[in-house]
C-alpha positions as CSV (number, residue, x, y, z in Angstrom):
1,X,55.3,-18.1,245.1
2,X,58.5,-18.3,243.1
3,X,57.7,-18.0,239.3
4,X,61.2,-19.1,238.3
5,X,60.8,-22.5,240.2
6,X,57.2,-23.0,238.7
7,X,57.1,-26.1,236.5
8,X,53.5,-27.2,235.7
9,X,52.0,-30.3,234.2
10,X,48.9,-30.1,231.9
11,X,46.8,-31.2,234.7
12,X,48.0,-28.7,237.1
13,X,47.3,-25.9,234.7
14,X,43.7,-26.7,235.0
15,X,43.4,-26.6,238.6
16,X,41.2,-23.9,240.0
17,X,43.8,-22.3,242.2
18,X,46.2,-21.7,239.2
19,X,43.3,-20.2,237.1
20,X,42.3,-18.0,240.0
21,X,45.9,-16.7,240.6
22,X,46.4,-16.1,236.9
23,X,43.1,-14.2,236.6
24,X,43.5,-12.1,239.6
25,X,47.2,-11.1,238.9
26,X,47.4,-7.4,237.4
27,X,51.2,-6.7,238.0
28,X,52.2,-9.7,235.9
29,X,51.3,-10.7,232.4
30,X,50.8,-14.4,232.6
31,X,49.9,-16.5,229.7
32,X,50.4,-20.1,228.3
33,X,52.2,-20.9,225.1
34,X,51.6,-24.1,223.1
35,X,54.4,-26.4,222.1
36,X,54.4,-24.7,218.7
37,X,54.8,-21.3,220.3
38,X,51.3,-20.1,220.0
39,X,49.6,-18.1,222.8
40,X,46.7,-20.1,224.4
41,X,45.6,-18.1,227.2
42,X,45.8,-14.4,228.4
43,X,45.2,-12.6,231.7
44,X,44.2,-9.1,232.8
45,X,47.8,-8.4,233.7
46,X,48.7,-9.0,230.0
47,X,46.1,-6.6,228.9
48,X,47.2,-3.9,231.4
49,X,51.0,-4.4,230.7
50,X,51.2,-5.3,227.1
51,X,48.0,-3.7,225.7
52,X,46.3,-6.6,224.1
53,X,42.9,-7.9,225.0
54,X,42.5,-11.9,225.0
55,X,40.6,-12.0,221.6
56,X,43.2,-9.9,220.0
57,X,46.4,-11.9,221.1
58,X,45.1,-15.7,221.8
59,X,46.0,-17.8,218.8
60,X,49.0,-15.3,217.8
61,X,52.7,-16.6,218.0
62,X,54.2,-15.3,221.3
63,X,57.1,-13.8,219.1
64,X,54.7,-10.8,218.3
65,X,55.4,-9.6,221.9
66,X,59.2,-9.3,221.1
67,X,60.9,-6.4,219.2
68,X,61.8,-6.7,215.6
69,X,65.4,-6.9,216.3
70,X,64.8,-10.0,218.8
71,X,62.7,-11.7,216.2
72,X,65.4,-11.3,213.6
73,X,68.0,-12.5,215.9
74,X,65.8,-15.6,216.8
75,X,65.3,-14.8,220.4
76,X,61.7,-16.3,220.7
77,X,62.9,-19.7,219.3
78,X,65.9,-19.6,221.7
79,X,63.7,-19.1,224.5
80,X,61.5,-22.1,223.6
81,X,64.6,-24.3,222.9
82,X,65.9,-23.4,226.3
83,X,62.6,-24.2,228.1
84,X,62.4,-27.6,226.3
85,X,66.0,-28.4,227.2
86,X,66.2,-27.3,230.8
87,X,62.7,-26.4,231.7
88,X,62.9,-22.7,232.3
89,X,64.3,-19.5,230.9
90,X,65.0,-16.1,232.7
91,X,65.8,-12.9,230.9
92,X,65.4,-9.1,230.8
93,X,64.8,-7.1,227.6
94,X,62.7,-5.0,225.5
95,X,59.2,-6.1,224.8
96,X,56.8,-4.6,222.3
97,X,53.3,-3.5,223.2
98,X,50.3,-3.6,221.0
99,X,50.6,0.2,220.3
100,X,54.2,-0.4,219.1
101,X,55.8,1.2,222.2
102,X,58.4,-0.9,224.1
103,X,59.1,-1.4,227.8
104,X,61.9,-3.2,229.6
105,X,60.6,-6.5,230.9
106,X,61.7,-9.3,233.3
107,X,60.5,-12.6,231.6
108,X,60.4,-15.9,233.3
109,X,59.4,-18.8,231.0
110,X,58.6,-22.4,232.6
111,X,57.9,-25.6,230.7
112,X,54.6,-27.3,230.9
113,X,54.5,-31.3,230.8
114,X,51.8,-33.8,230.7
115,X,51.3,-36.6,233.2
116,X,53.9,-38.7,231.1
117,X,56.4,-35.8,231.3
118,X,56.2,-34.8,227.7
119,X,56.8,-31.2,226.8
120,X,53.3,-29.6,226.0
121,X,54.1,-25.9,226.0
122,X,55.2,-23.2,228.6
123,X,53.9,-20.5,230.9
124,X,55.6,-17.1,230.5
125,X,55.3,-14.5,233.2
126,X,56.3,-10.9,232.2
127,X,56.8,-7.9,234.5
128,X,57.3,-4.3,233.5
129,X,60.5,-3.3,235.2
130,X,61.3,0.0,233.2
131,X,61.5,2.0,236.4
132,X,64.1,-0.2,237.8
133,X,66.1,-0.2,234.5
134,X,65.9,3.7,234.3
135,X,67.1,3.9,237.9
136,X,69.8,1.4,237.1
137,X,70.8,3.3,234.0
138,X,70.8,6.5,235.8
139,X,73.0,5.1,238.5
140,X,75.4,3.8,235.8
141,X,75.1,7.1,234.0
142,X,75.9,9.1,237.2
143,X,78.8,6.8,238.0
144,X,80.1,7.2,234.5
145,X,79.8,11.1,234.6
146,X,81.3,11.2,238.0
147,X,84.3,9.0,236.7
148,X,84.6,11.3,233.6
149,X,84.5,14.4,236.1
150,X,87.1,13.1,238.4
151,X,89.2,11.9,235.5
152,X,88.6,15.2,233.6
153,X,89.8,17.4,236.5
154,X,93.5,18.2,235.9
155,X,93.9,21.1,238.4
156,X,93.4,18.8,241.4
157,X,94.8,15.5,242.3
158,X,91.8,13.5,243.4
159,X,92.3,9.9,244.7
160,X,91.0,7.4,247.3
161,X,93.0,5.9,250.2
162,X,92.3,2.8,252.0
163,X,91.8,3.1,255.9
164,X,95.6,2.4,256.2
165,X,96.5,5.2,253.7
166,X,97.3,3.1,250.5
167,X,96.3,4.6,247.3
168,X,93.3,2.7,245.7
169,X,92.6,4.9,242.6
170,X,94.1,7.8,240.8
171,X,92.9,10.7,238.4
172,X,94.5,12.4,235.6
173,X,95.0,15.5,237.7
174,X,97.1,13.4,240.1
175,X,99.2,12.2,237.4
176,X,99.7,15.8,236.0
177,X,100.6,17.2,239.4
178,X,102.5,14.4,241.0
179,X,103.9,12.8,237.9
180,X,102.8,9.2,238.6
181,X,100.6,7.0,236.6
182,X,97.8,5.1,238.1
183,X,99.9,1.8,237.4
184,X,102.8,3.2,239.2
185,X,101.3,4.5,242.4
186,X,98.0,2.4,243.1
187,X,98.9,0.1,246.0
188,X,101.6,2.6,247.4
189,X,101.3,4.4,250.7
190,X,100.4,8.1,250.3
191,X,103.3,9.1,252.6
192,X,105.7,8.9,249.7
193,X,104.4,12.2,248.5
194,X,105.8,14.0,251.8
195,X,109.3,15.3,252.3
196,X,111.4,12.8,254.0
197,X,111.6,14.9,257.2
198,X,107.8,15.4,257.3
199,X,107.3,11.6,256.7
200,X,109.7,10.8,259.5
201,X,107.9,13.3,261.8
202,X,104.7,11.4,261.3
203,X,102.8,14.3,259.6
204,X,100.9,11.9,257.0
205,X,99.6,9.7,259.7
206,X,98.5,12.7,261.9
207,X,96.5,13.8,258.9
208,X,94.7,10.5,258.5
209,X,94.0,10.4,262.3
210,X,92.7,14.0,262.2
211,X,90.3,13.0,259.2
212,X,89.1,9.9,260.9
213,X,88.3,11.7,264.1
214,X,86.9,14.9,262.8
215,X,85.7,13.9,259.4
216,X,88.1,16.2,257.6
217,X,91.7,17.4,257.6
218,X,93.1,20.5,255.8
219,X,96.6,21.7,255.6
220,X,99.2,23.4,253.3
221,X,102.9,22.1,253.0
222,X,105.6,21.0,250.6
223,X,105.0,17.8,248.6
224,X,107.3,15.9,246.4
225,X,106.8,14.9,242.7
226,X,107.9,11.7,241.0
227,X,111.0,13.5,239.6
228,X,112.1,14.6,243.1
229,X,111.1,18.4,242.7
230,X,108.8,19.9,245.4
231,X,105.8,22.1,245.2
232,X,103.5,23.9,247.5
233,X,100.3,22.0,248.0
234,X,96.9,22.6,249.6
235,X,95.7,19.3,250.9
236,X,92.1,18.1,252.0
237,X,91.5,14.6,253.4
238,X,87.8,13.6,254.0
239,X,86.9,10.4,255.8
240,X,84.5,8.1,253.8
241,X,82.2,5.9,255.9
242,X,79.2,3.4,255.3
243,X,75.8,4.0,256.6
244,X,76.5,2.4,259.8
245,X,79.7,4.4,260.3
246,X,82.3,1.9,259.2
247,X,85.4,3.7,257.9
248,X,86.0,2.5,254.4
249,X,88.8,5.0,253.4
250,X,89.7,8.4,252.6
251,X,89.1,10.9,249.8
252,X,92.2,13.0,249.3
253,X,92.3,16.3,247.1
254,X,95.5,18.0,246.5
255,X,96.0,21.3,244.7
256,X,99.3,22.9,243.5
257,X,99.2,26.5,245.0
258,X,102.9,27.2,244.3
259,X,102.1,30.0,241.9
260,X,99.4,31.5,244.2
261,X,101.7,31.3,247.2
262,X,104.6,32.9,245.2
263,X,102.1,35.6,244.1
264,X,101.1,36.2,247.7
265,X,104.7,36.3,248.8
266,X,105.5,38.7,245.9
267,X,102.6,40.9,246.9
268,X,103.8,41.0,250.5
269,X,107.3,41.8,249.3
270,X,106.1,44.5,246.9
271,X,103.8,46.1,249.8
272,X,106.8,46.0,252.1
273,X,109.1,47.5,249.4
274,X,106.4,50.3,248.6
275,X,106.1,51.0,252.4
276,X,109.9,51.1,252.7
277,X,110.1,53.5,249.8
278,X,107.5,55.7,251.0
279,X,109.0,55.8,254.5
280,X,112.4,56.7,253.0
281,X,110.9,59.4,250.8
282,X,109.2,60.9,253.7
283,X,112.3,61.0,255.9
284,X,114.3,62.1,252.8
285,X,112.1,65.2,252.5
286,X,112.3,65.9,256.2
287,X,116.2,65.5,256.4
288,X,116.6,67.4,253.1
289,X,114.9,70.5,254.7
290,X,116.7,70.1,257.9
291,X,119.9,69.9,256.1
292,X,119.3,73.1,254.2
293,X,118.8,75.2,257.3
294,X,121.6,73.5,259.0
295,X,124.0,74.2,256.2
296,X,123.2,77.9,256.4
297,X,123.9,78.0,259.9
298,X,127.2,76.1,259.3
299,X,128.0,78.6,256.5
300,X,127.7,81.5,259.0
301,X,129.8,79.7,261.5
302,X,132.6,78.7,259.0
303,X,132.8,82.0,257.3
304,X,133.2,83.9,260.4
305,X,135.5,81.5,262.1
306,X,137.8,81.6,259.1
307,X,137.7,85.4,259.1
308,X,138.6,85.3,262.7
309,X,141.3,82.8,262.1
310,X,142.9,84.9,259.6
311,X,142.8,87.9,262.0
312,X,144.2,86.0,265.0
313,X,146.5,83.5,263.2
314,X,149.5,85.0,265.3
315,X,147.8,84.2,268.5
316,X,148.5,80.5,269.0
317,X,146.0,80.0,271.8
318,X,143.1,81.7,269.8
319,X,144.3,80.0,266.5
320,X,144.1,76.5,268.2
321,X,140.6,76.9,269.5
322,X,139.4,78.4,266.2
323,X,140.8,75.4,264.3
324,X,139.0,73.1,266.8
325,X,135.8,75.1,266.0
326,X,136.2,74.8,262.2
327,X,136.9,71.1,262.5
328,X,133.5,70.8,264.4
329,X,131.9,72.7,261.5
330,X,133.6,70.2,259.1
331,X,131.9,67.4,261.0
332,X,128.7,69.1,261.0
333,X,129.0,69.6,257.2
334,X,129.8,65.9,256.7
335,X,126.6,64.9,258.7
336,X,124.5,67.4,256.5
337,X,126.1,66.0,253.4
338,X,125.1,62.4,254.6
339,X,121.5,63.7,255.3
340,X,121.3,65.1,251.8
341,X,122.7,61.9,250.3
342,X,120.0,59.8,252.1
343,X,117.4,62.3,251.1
344,X,118.6,62.0,247.4
345,X,119.3,65.7,247.5
346,X,122.9,65.7,246.4
347,X,124.1,67.7,243.3
348,X,125.9,64.8,241.6
349,X,128.5,65.1,238.9
350,X,128.3,61.8,237.2
351,X,131.0,60.7,234.7
352,X,131.2,57.5,232.5
353,X,133.8,55.3,234.2
354,X,135.0,51.7,234.4
355,X,134.8,50.9,238.2
356,X,137.8,48.5,238.0
357,X,140.3,51.5,237.8
358,X,138.5,53.4,240.7
359,X,138.5,50.3,243.0
360,X,142.2,49.6,242.3
361,X,142.9,53.3,242.9
362,X,141.4,53.3,246.5
363,X,143.1,49.9,247.6
364,X,145.8,51.8,249.5
365,X,143.3,54.2,251.1
366,X,141.2,51.1,252.3
367,X,144.4,49.4,253.6
368,X,145.2,52.4,255.8
369,X,141.6,52.7,257.1
370,X,141.1,49.1,257.9
371,X,144.4,48.3,259.4
372,X,146.8,45.3,259.4
373,X,144.2,42.6,260.8
374,X,141.9,43.0,257.8
375,X,142.9,41.2,254.6
376,X,141.5,43.0,251.5
377,X,140.8,41.2,248.4
378,X,139.7,42.7,245.1
379,X,137.8,40.4,242.4
380,X,137.1,42.2,239.0
381,X,135.4,40.1,236.4
382,X,136.7,40.3,232.8
383,X,134.9,42.6,230.3
384,X,133.5,44.8,233.0
385,X,131.0,47.3,231.6
386,X,131.1,51.1,232.1
387,X,128.7,52.9,234.4
388,X,127.7,56.6,234.7
389,X,128.3,57.6,238.4
390,X,129.9,60.4,240.6
391,X,133.1,58.5,241.6
392,X,133.8,60.9,244.4
393,X,130.5,60.0,246.1
394,X,131.0,56.4,245.3
395,X,134.4,56.4,246.8
396,X,132.7,57.8,250.1
397,X,130.2,55.0,249.9
398,X,132.8,52.3,249.4
399,X,134.8,53.8,252.4
400,X,131.7,53.9,254.6
401,X,131.0,50.2,253.7
402,X,134.6,49.2,254.4
403,X,134.5,50.8,257.8
404,X,131.3,49.1,258.8
405,X,132.9,45.8,257.7
406,X,136.0,46.6,259.8
407,X,133.8,47.2,262.9
408,X,132.0,43.9,262.4
409,X,135.4,42.1,262.4
410,X,137.1,43.3,265.7
411,X,139.4,40.4,265.7
412,X,140.3,40.8,262.0
413,X,139.1,38.9,259.0
414,X,138.7,39.3,255.2
415,X,137.1,42.0,253.2
416,X,136.2,41.2,249.5
417,X,135.4,43.8,247.1
418,X,133.8,42.4,243.9
419,X,133.1,43.9,240.6
420,X,131.0,42.1,237.9
421,X,128.4,42.5,235.2
422,X,124.8,41.6,236.3
423,X,121.4,41.3,234.7
424,X,118.5,41.9,236.8
425,X,115.5,40.3,235.1
426,X,111.7,40.8,235.5
427,X,111.3,38.3,238.1
428,X,113.9,39.8,240.3
429,X,112.8,43.4,240.0
430,X,109.1,42.7,240.4
431,X,108.8,43.5,244.0
432,X,110.7,46.8,243.5
433,X,108.8,49.5,241.8
434,X,111.9,51.8,241.3
435,X,114.3,49.3,239.9
436,X,113.9,48.6,236.0
437,X,115.1,45.3,234.6
438,X,118.2,45.6,232.6
439,X,122.0,45.5,232.6
440,X,124.0,46.7,235.7
441,X,127.5,46.9,237.1
442,X,127.5,45.2,240.4
443,X,129.9,46.4,243.2
444,X,129.9,43.9,246.2
445,X,131.5,44.3,249.5
446,X,131.6,41.2,251.7
447,X,133.1,40.7,255.1
448,X,133.5,37.6,257.5
449,X,132.2,39.5,260.5
450,X,129.5,39.1,263.0
451,X,126.6,39.4,260.7
452,X,123.2,40.9,261.1
453,X,119.9,39.5,262.2
454,X,116.9,39.8,259.8
455,X,115.4,42.7,262.0
456,X,118.6,44.6,261.7
457,X,118.9,44.0,258.0
458,X,115.3,45.4,257.7
459,X,116.3,48.7,259.5
460,X,119.8,48.9,258.2
461,X,119.1,51.8,255.8
462,X,117.0,53.8,258.2
463,X,119.0,57.1,259.1
464,X,120.5,57.2,262.5
465,X,120.1,53.5,263.1
466,X,123.1,51.8,264.4
467,X,124.0,48.9,266.5
468,X,127.3,50.3,267.5
469,X,127.9,51.6,270.9
470,X,127.0,55.2,271.7
471,X,129.6,57.7,270.3
472,X,131.0,55.3,267.8
473,X,128.8,55.8,264.8
474,X,126.1,58.3,263.5
475,X,124.1,55.6,261.8
476,X,124.1,57.5,258.5
477,X,126.7,55.4,256.6
478,X,124.3,52.9,255.2
479,X,121.5,55.4,254.7
480,X,123.9,57.7,252.7
481,X,124.8,54.8,250.6
482,X,121.2,54.0,250.1
483,X,120.2,57.4,249.0
484,X,123.2,57.9,246.6
485,X,122.5,54.7,244.9
486,X,118.8,55.4,244.5
487,X,119.7,58.9,243.2
488,X,122.0,57.3,240.7
489,X,119.2,55.1,239.5
490,X,120.6,52.0,241.0
491,X,119.8,49.3,243.4
492,X,121.3,48.2,246.7
493,X,120.7,45.0,248.7
494,X,122.1,43.5,252.0
495,X,122.5,39.7,252.5
496,X,123.5,38.8,256.1
497,X,123.6,35.8,258.4
498,X,124.5,36.0,262.1
499,X,128.0,34.5,262.6
500,X,128.7,34.2,258.8
501,X,129.3,37.8,257.7
502,X,127.5,40.4,255.6
503,X,127.4,41.3,251.8
504,X,126.3,44.6,250.6
505,X,125.6,44.7,246.7
506,X,125.3,47.8,244.7
507,X,123.9,47.7,241.3
508,X,124.6,50.7,238.9
509,X,123.2,51.0,235.5
510,X,125.4,50.0,232.6
511,X,126.6,52.9,230.3
512,X,127.6,52.1,226.8
513,X,129.6,55.4,226.4
514,X,133.3,55.7,226.5
515,X,134.7,55.8,230.0
516,X,137.0,58.6,231.3
517,X,139.8,58.3,233.7
518,X,138.5,58.6,237.3
519,X,141.9,58.8,238.8
520,X,142.8,62.3,237.7
521,X,143.7,64.4,240.7
522,X,144.1,68.1,240.8
523,X,147.2,69.5,242.7
524,X,146.2,71.9,245.5
525,X,146.5,75.7,244.6
526,X,147.3,78.7,246.6
527,X,144.2,80.9,247.5
528,X,143.8,83.8,245.0
529,X,141.5,86.6,244.8
530,X,140.6,89.4,242.4
531,X,139.0,92.8,241.7
532,X,136.0,91.8,239.8
533,X,132.5,92.8,240.9
534,X,130.3,90.0,242.4
535,X,126.6,90.3,243.1
536,X,125.6,88.1,246.0
537,X,122.0,87.1,246.1
538,X,121.0,85.5,249.5
539,X,118.0,86.0,251.6
540,X,119.6,84.8,254.9
541,X,121.0,88.0,256.2
542,X,123.7,86.4,258.5
543,X,124.8,84.2,255.5
544,X,124.8,87.2,253.3
545,X,127.0,89.4,255.6
546,X,129.5,86.6,256.1
547,X,129.8,85.9,252.3
548,X,130.3,89.7,251.6
549,X,133.2,89.7,254.1
550,X,134.7,86.7,252.8
551,X,134.6,88.1,249.2
552,X,135.8,91.7,250.3
553,X,138.7,89.9,252.1
554,X,139.6,88.3,248.7
555,X,139.7,91.8,247.0
556,X,136.4,91.6,245.1
557,X,133.8,94.4,244.8
558,X,130.5,93.3,246.1
559,X,127.0,94.0,245.5
560,X,124.0,92.5,247.6
561,X,120.4,91.4,246.9
562,X,118.0,89.8,249.1
563,X,116.0,88.0,246.6
564,X,115.8,87.1,242.9
565,X,113.6,90.2,242.1
566,X,115.9,92.6,243.7
567,X,118.9,90.9,242.1
568,X,117.3,91.6,238.5
569,X,116.6,95.1,239.5
570,X,120.3,95.6,240.2
571,X,121.3,93.8,237.0
572,X,118.9,96.0,234.8
573,X,120.5,99.1,236.3
574,X,123.4,98.7,234.0
575,X,126.0,98.2,236.8
576,X,128.9,96.2,235.5
577,X,128.8,92.6,237.2
578,X,131.3,89.8,236.6
579,X,129.9,87.1,238.6
580,X,126.3,86.4,239.9
581,X,126.6,84.3,243.1
582,X,123.1,83.1,244.1
583,X,121.5,80.7,246.5
584,X,119.4,78.3,244.8
585,X,116.5,78.4,247.2
586,X,115.1,81.8,247.4
587,X,111.7,83.4,248.7
588,X,109.4,84.9,246.2
589,X,107.7,83.7,243.0
590,X,110.8,84.2,240.8
591,X,113.1,81.2,241.2
592,X,116.8,81.4,241.1
593,X,117.4,79.5,237.9
594,X,114.9,81.8,236.1
595,X,116.6,84.8,237.5
596,X,120.0,83.5,236.3
597,X,118.6,82.9,232.9
598,X,117.3,86.4,232.6
599,X,120.5,87.7,233.9
600,X,122.6,86.0,231.3
601,X,120.3,87.5,228.6
602,X,120.8,91.0,229.9
603,X,124.5,90.6,230.6
604,X,125.8,87.9,228.2
605,X,129.3,88.0,229.8
606,X,128.3,87.3,233.3
607,X,129.2,84.1,235.0
608,X,126.7,82.4,237.3
609,X,127.7,80.5,240.5
610,X,124.9,78.7,242.5
611,X,125.2,77.8,246.1
612,X,122.9,75.8,248.4
613,X,122.6,73.5,251.2
614,X,119.5,71.9,249.5
615,X,118.9,72.3,245.8
616,X,115.2,71.1,245.7
617,X,115.7,69.9,242.1
618,X,115.9,73.5,241.1
619,X,119.2,72.9,239.1
620,X,119.5,69.1,239.6
621,X,117.3,66.7,237.6
622,X,117.5,63.1,237.5
623,X,120.0,63.3,240.4
624,X,122.5,65.3,238.3
625,X,123.4,68.9,237.9
626,X,122.0,70.5,234.7
627,X,124.4,70.9,231.9
628,X,126.7,74.0,232.3
629,X,125.6,74.7,235.9
630,X,128.2,75.6,238.6
631,X,127.5,74.9,242.2
632,X,129.3,75.5,245.4
633,X,127.5,73.5,248.2
634,X,127.1,74.9,251.7
635,X,128.9,75.2,254.0
636,X,132.2,76.1,252.0
637,X,135.4,77.6,253.1
638,X,137.0,80.7,252.0
639,X,139.5,78.8,250.1
640,X,136.9,76.7,248.3
641,X,135.0,80.0,247.4
642,X,138.2,81.4,246.0
643,X,139.1,78.6,243.9
644,X,135.6,78.2,242.5
645,X,135.6,81.9,241.5
646,X,138.9,81.9,239.8
647,X,137.8,78.6,238.1
648,X,134.6,80.0,236.5
649,X,136.2,83.4,235.7
650,X,139.0,81.6,233.8
651,X,141.8,83.7,235.0
652,X,144.4,83.0,237.8
653,X,143.6,86.1,239.7
654,X,145.9,87.6,242.4
655,X,147.6,86.0,245.3
656,X,146.1,87.2,248.7
657,X,148.7,87.9,251.3
658,X,147.9,86.2,254.5
659,X,148.0,89.4,256.5
660,X,145.6,90.9,254.1
661,X,143.1,88.1,254.1
662,X,140.9,90.0,256.5
663,X,141.3,93.7,257.7
664,X,142.3,94.4,261.2
665,X,140.4,96.5,263.7
666,X,142.4,99.7,262.9
667,X,141.7,99.2,259.1
668,X,137.9,98.6,259.8
669,X,137.7,101.6,262.1
670,X,139.4,103.8,259.5
671,X,137.2,102.7,256.8
672,X,134.1,103.3,258.7
673,X,135.2,106.8,259.6
674,X,136.1,107.7,255.9
675,X,132.9,106.4,254.5
676,X,129.9,108.9,255.1
677,X,126.4,108.0,254.7
678,X,124.8,110.4,252.1
679,X,121.2,111.5,251.3
680,X,120.8,111.0,247.5
681,X,117.9,112.3,245.4
682,X,117.7,110.0,242.3
683,X,115.8,111.5,239.3
684,X,115.0,109.0,236.6
685,X,112.0,108.6,234.3
686,X,112.5,104.8,233.7
687,X,111.1,103.0,236.6
688,X,113.3,99.9,236.3
689,X,116.5,102.1,236.3
690,X,115.3,104.2,239.1
691,X,114.7,101.1,241.3
692,X,118.1,99.6,240.3
693,X,120.0,102.8,241.2
694,X,118.2,103.1,244.6
695,X,119.0,99.5,245.3
696,X,122.7,100.0,244.4
697,X,122.9,103.2,246.7
698,X,121.3,101.2,249.6
699,X,123.9,98.5,249.1
700,X,126.7,101.2,249.3
701,X,125.2,102.2,252.6
702,X,123.5,105.5,251.5
703,X,120.0,106.8,251.9
704,X,118.1,107.5,248.6
705,X,114.9,109.1,247.5
706,X,113.2,108.9,244.1
707,X,111.7,111.3,241.6
708,X,110.5,110.6,238.0
709,X,110.8,114.1,236.7
710,X,112.1,117.7,237.6
711,X,108.9,118.8,239.2
712,X,108.7,115.8,241.6
713,X,112.4,116.4,242.5
714,X,111.9,120.0,243.5
715,X,108.9,119.0,245.6
716,X,111.3,116.4,247.3
717,X,114.0,119.1,247.8
718,X,111.7,121.4,249.5
719,X,110.6,118.6,252.0
720,X,113.9,116.8,252.9
721,X,117.6,117.7,253.0
722,X,119.8,116.1,250.5
723,X,123.6,115.9,250.0
724,X,123.5,114.7,246.2
725,X,121.3,115.1,243.3
726,X,121.8,112.2,240.9
727,X,119.8,113.0,237.7
728,X,119.6,111.7,234.3
729,X,120.0,114.3,231.5
730,X,117.0,113.4,229.5
731,X,113.8,114.0,231.6
732,X,110.2,114.7,230.5
733,X,109.6,118.4,230.8
734,X,112.5,120.2,232.2
735,X,115.9,118.6,231.4
736,X,118.3,117.3,234.0
737,X,120.6,120.4,233.5
738,X,117.5,122.7,234.0
739,X,116.5,120.8,237.0
740,X,120.1,121.0,238.6
741,X,120.2,124.8,237.8
742,X,117.0,125.3,239.9
743,X,118.1,123.0,242.6
744,X,121.6,124.5,243.2
745,X,120.2,127.9,243.0
746,X,117.8,127.0,245.9
747,X,120.3,124.7,247.8
748,X,123.9,125.9,247.0
749,X,125.4,123.0,249.1
750,X,123.9,120.3,246.8
751,X,126.5,118.1,245.1
752,X,125.4,117.4,241.4
753,X,126.0,114.2,239.4
754,X,124.7,113.8,235.8
755,X,124.0,110.3,234.3
756,X,123.5,109.6,230.7
757,X,123.7,106.9,228.1
758,X,125.1,109.6,225.7
759,X,128.7,111.0,225.8
760,X,128.7,114.0,228.1
761,X,130.9,117.1,227.2
762,X,133.7,118.0,229.5
763,X,132.3,121.4,230.0
764,X,128.6,122.4,230.7
765,X,127.6,126.1,231.2
766,X,125.8,125.7,234.5
767,X,127.9,127.8,236.8
768,X,128.5,125.1,239.5
769,X,130.6,122.0,240.1
770,X,129.3,118.7,238.8
771,X,130.3,115.1,238.1
772,X,129.3,112.8,235.3
773,X,128.5,109.0,235.0
774,X,128.3,107.3,231.7
775,X,125.7,104.5,231.6
776,X,126.4,101.5,232.3
777,X,128.7,102.5,235.0
778,X,130.5,100.3,237.5
779,X,129.8,100.3,241.3
780,X,133.1,102.0,242.1
781,X,132.4,104.6,239.5
782,X,129.1,105.6,241.1
783,X,130.7,105.5,244.6
784,X,133.6,107.8,243.4
785,X,131.1,110.2,241.8
786,X,129.2,110.6,245.0
787,X,132.1,111.9,246.9
788,X,132.8,115.8,247.0
């Protein structure tokens, strides 16, 4: 039955069926209220729900069942007034049990009338609906929390779409990411967030169709904010359906992943840059080692070819072919130089310069190299900074870039050389581990040629890579530029587009020092030699022999050593040496720079000249020659060697007649006949001096034997035959004079030479011819003393 529609008369209330229903009902508290508001009856349901037994509640005002707040607010009186007026009253609210606890109740109050229709009271039916309320409140709380959650999310744009794609609600994250307020966007179609071209291509609608079909759509792409800027978004669209499967709309979640994507792209670029740097470093080490051996071979070829050229200069046929051979060596030397440049193994001589003067100085050279069909433009920014760079090598780089540009413009075009100040910030240099942020001078070379594909740009710096036809390029021009710029501490990039030309930009670190004039040119000088003594330290026998011949032809006295340790032995012997000419890369534990350092301590006047085809950072640090170091790179010509020697000696030397530049066959034969190999017994108690003198004798072409005292010397004389006895005066035991007297008495043909650090008298009472050497003695003095 419907309690709400129950309106009973007094007579009806006494009916048996009503009493039976009231008495048997346990889920409802059903009781009668008199007209003055007193409880007149009570059922078992009331006892179970509200806690009162009939004798405890009947006769009480029904207002005791309400809370204190309701009584204060007059709720019970308002209920009775409503029942009198309209016959019933429905409400939900808190009710008070006998024990003081409360519960949420659904209350229906119905008027009672007598047979004349007069109001006689009311029936109130109360049901405990606390569980329903808790469920309702939980739903409301859940909805509230969900709303707060969605609104509180600011890293994601979360909003709903109608089945047609129109925005129906909007969270704070959507406002932050996309820039629209809810009032501005609700009711708009979500396609307005897409790029115009994507919207025109139907991408938004395909996303909805996929979500409706599969339940979910996920993608990444560019999206547009309210201010017109774009960002990279990760998008998820979920279909929302009723229990019966009816589509009611879509839930769309958008996240701004611009930073993450940029970080990923940066990581990929960094990894690619690291791989490229590692590849370049590995190839550089390989090419550096190859160039070293190659330069030694070229040195032997060049030196001997020049000696032959001087000897056969009157024979036109031979001279022409020797000149061709020397040209081929020059090309090989240039190739080796490019390999060293790529491997960052050049010995650079940087100076502080303003590149504006250098670029203007090579304008005419570039015009000649490029031809009339190429228009060269130079753009120099005002206030150009200085930089520290080897201008000679930079000129080579600029020329190589210009020639590459010319080859890319076979029908002619425009070449633009640009100089400007540049700032490379942290964001730019982040992918490049070897490029520090800071101030640079930018040298740009731009052509209007055919351009390069991205694959070609990626490989452009690889050595021997070229797109030119076979025989028209070595593929080392850009790799040489790359190695030189990196060794200088700079940065180089290529920007190119097929059909639109290429730009190569070189960034060189700024220098705050005062610039020098890079255009100073030295006039060529005639080849000049001298009579100084030069110690050649070279482990390659063929190179050593060639260098000795070149120096001899220039008039110098030459000593030889095969390694650094042997060179020190010669130096400690006391022999006069003017120049130490040593290879940088030597076998053994003693390195050439350390040998040179010890040599200058022993002989403060000695000049040191290094030579090498590959320095291995022994005298080059930070890509630059150490201060005060002189280097002659292999392969070098006799003319270059002559100029370098006179330069470090600081004197003009003597002109070398062309005919005397190398001895002819008759002179060589005569010299070999007049020079006799001697067997020399050297007696010296100082081990270092003993080793040194024997090394010098070996260099002079003589055989030597050693003895530390007179006793050992006599034992050697009895075993072997000797031509010369070379003995120190001061020996342990018998003196050098006493030894000589015994030796000549036994072997009258023996030639005696006394050596001493003290002044020797002109006459000695020994009874046989002798010669003297005052330590330290020169090589020619020793050679003369050995002759009869």
